N, C-alpha and C positions, 0 to 999 in steps of 0.2 A: 416203300411209302414216303412222299414229301411230309418235312414238316413245315407248317409257317411257324418262319419267325418271329412273327409281331406274338406268339404263343408263347417261345420259350427266349422270348430276353431275360426273364428274372431268373432263370435256371441256367446256374453257371456252368454245368457241364456241357453248354452247346452253345456257338458261337453266331456272329450277326447273321448267318445264312442258315443258320438251325442245325448245324453241322455238330455232331457230336467232338471234344478234345478234351486234355487234360486243364483244369487249370491251371495259369500261369503262377507258380506263386512266392517267385525270386524277390519280388518289392515286400513282399510279408514280411511283418519283425516275427521275429522268436518268439514265443510267450509259453507257459506253461499250459499244457492243457491237459484238462481229465475228461475223462466219460463214462456212466456208468451204465449198464443195459442190463436186463434181467429178461427170465423166461422160466419155464416151467415145462417138464414133460409127465403127465400123467398114464399111470399104471394100474394092474389090479394089486388087491392090498400081500397076496402072495411076493410078486416081483419087490417092490419096495421093502418085505421082510427078508429077501435072499441079499438085495443090496447092502441093510442095513445088517444084516449078521456076516457079511463079506462071504458068505458061501457059492458066489457064482463060480460056477467053472471057468468062467476065463478071469479069475483072479478079482481084486481093488475096482472095483466097477467106479466108484464116485473120485480113488487115486487118479486112475488110467483117464476119466473124463477130463477132470484138474488140468492135466497133462496135456492134454488135446487142446482145450479152451485156449491155454499159453500158447501151443504154437499155431494154432489157426490164426489168434492177434496180432504174430507176429508174422503172417503169409498171407495178409488181408490182399495188399498189393498183386497176390500174384493171382488171387481168385477172381477180386472186382474191379473189372478195364480201368476203370479212369482215376481208380485211387494211387495215393502218391505214396510211393513206399518210408516207411518212418522208422525213424530210430527210438522203439518205445524202451520208459527208461523204466516205467513198471504195469507188470501186470497180475491180477490176484482174480482168482476165483475162485468163489462161494459157491457149493451146493448143500444145499439144506434139506434131509429127506421131511417129511411133513407127513404123516399119516391122515387115516380117516377121521374126520372129526366134525364133527354140526354139519355131515351132510355134502362134506369136498371127497374128492378122490382124490384116494392115495395120488404122491408126487413127489417130484427131487425141483425142488426149486433152486434155480442157478443165477449168482449175477457176477458178472465181471466189470473193473475198476481197471481201466488203460489210461494211461500216464505219457506225455510227453511235452519234449520243451523242443518247439516247430515254429514251422508256421502256417500247417493246416493241424485240424483236429484231428480228434479219433474215437469218434463217434464208429464207425463202418467197424474198425479193428473190436471195440468191444461190440457191437454186435454181432459180429462172425464167431467171436469169440464163446458167445453164449449159444450159436446154433451150432456151432460142431461138439461144444462138450453135451450139447444134450442129442444131438446125434450119436455121442460115442456111445454115452447109456442106452441107446434104443439098439443101436448092432452090440452091445454086451448082452444083451437080457430078450434080444428078439428071438431065441430057441424058446422061451418060455413065454414069450408077451406081445405077441405079433399086436396086439391092438394101443399099443401107447399111443401119445398123442401130443405130440409137442406145440404150445400154445402160448398165448401171450407175451413172444420175444418183441422188447419194444425199449425204447432209451429212456433213461429213469431223468438221467443229468449230465448236461457236459456243462464243463468252465472252463474260460481262455478263448483267445480270440476275438476279435471286433465284433462278433454278432453277440456277446456278451456272456452271460449266465443264463441257461435254463433249465427248469426243473420243471417234470409233467407234474401236472394238478396231483393230490392225493396222495403221493409219494413215499413212502419213507426210507430212514434209509438218507443217506448223502455220500457225495465226490469229495475228500480231503481234499 
């Protein structure tokens, strides 16, 4: 399938001929960059209770998911073809169980904060960290709840670089 070069001219991962390429960041200044992403995995109340109580047969679900998210952030360029490998300076994964209140489905909320000092941003690393942390929860709990649903994975905030500061409208919390 051919890509119309005029349709892709504003997409940085395509050259003037519409071919995919890795963006050259050699001339970009190294600045501090931060990205925050979030998502959730919904589940049955009994599944959430097992996670909270630490009684899963596979061990500490949230602890293992946190480590998986950190590892995923560090390996993003191995998974996303046009991402640059980055030297991350900080990765934090927050996993918060939330019980069914006011008609909400029980879930574990995940927020990833990723930082670097470099020529390109860390949005993909934060988004990848959230996805893999949530997938790890699914993997560890699927024997008791195959109906879990990963939802609402999104960029909350990014700071640094030429494009400046972005904050999702209505987002709570902040990037440091």
